C-alpha positions, 0 to 999 in steps of 0.5 A: 741340893747342889750348890752352884759351885758344885754344879760348875765343878761337875760341868768343868770335869766333862771338859778335857784340857790342852797339853801343858806344853801348849803354854810354852808353845803359845808364848814362843809364838807370841814372842815371835809375833810381837818382837819385830814391831817392838824392835822396829819401834825401839830402833826408830826411837834410838835413831831419833835420838842419834840423829837429833830428830825433833821431839814429836817423832821421838815421843811417838817412837817412845810411846809406840815402843812402850805400847808394844813392850806392854803388848809383848809382855801381856801377850807373851806371858799372861794371855797363854795362861788365861787361854789355857785355863779357859779352854776345854773340849769334850767329844761325845757320840753325837757332838763335839763341844768346845769352850774357849775365850779370853774375856768372853767365854764361848761354848760351841756344840758341833753336831757330828752330822755337820762335820765335813772333815777333820784335819791335823796341822802342826807348824814349826813351833807346835812340832818343837813341842810335839803338839798338833792342832786338830781342826773340825771343819763344818760347812759354816766354819772351822773349829780348832783345838790347838794344843794336843800331843801329836799322838792324841790329836791323831787318835781324836781325828780318827775318833771324830771321823768315825763318829761323823761317818757313823752318824751320817749312816 
């Protein structure tokens, strides 16, 4: 008889992982996103001291700076590791399965018969690390796998396209 841990580990093995460079790319993206509000809040707090504004704007500026600093640190250093560890995908002949989540884990099955098209995207940060984002588009929504090496993403795009076409026939 199999224990729950063995069943869970066997289930984990079917999922493929993102490329480890995705963590660095995600950290850079988060840093770029959070650095501007952090700098604005810090600048307002410093201006409050320099121009001797009343205590209320100083406290608000200091509090906002603290909140954005905590968000910056958490979103830049901790969240990418958690998302990397919890993300997985598997491609089968009749479906694509994606598991993701930060606090709540979601597992999605995308039947090949519902796939309308597959596309690749690669912004400047992903390109810096040689990564790409694979998007599987259905009538209802778009599902993303955002941390694949560009060559692997291209190969998966072709594979999913072929499987969807074959299933359609």
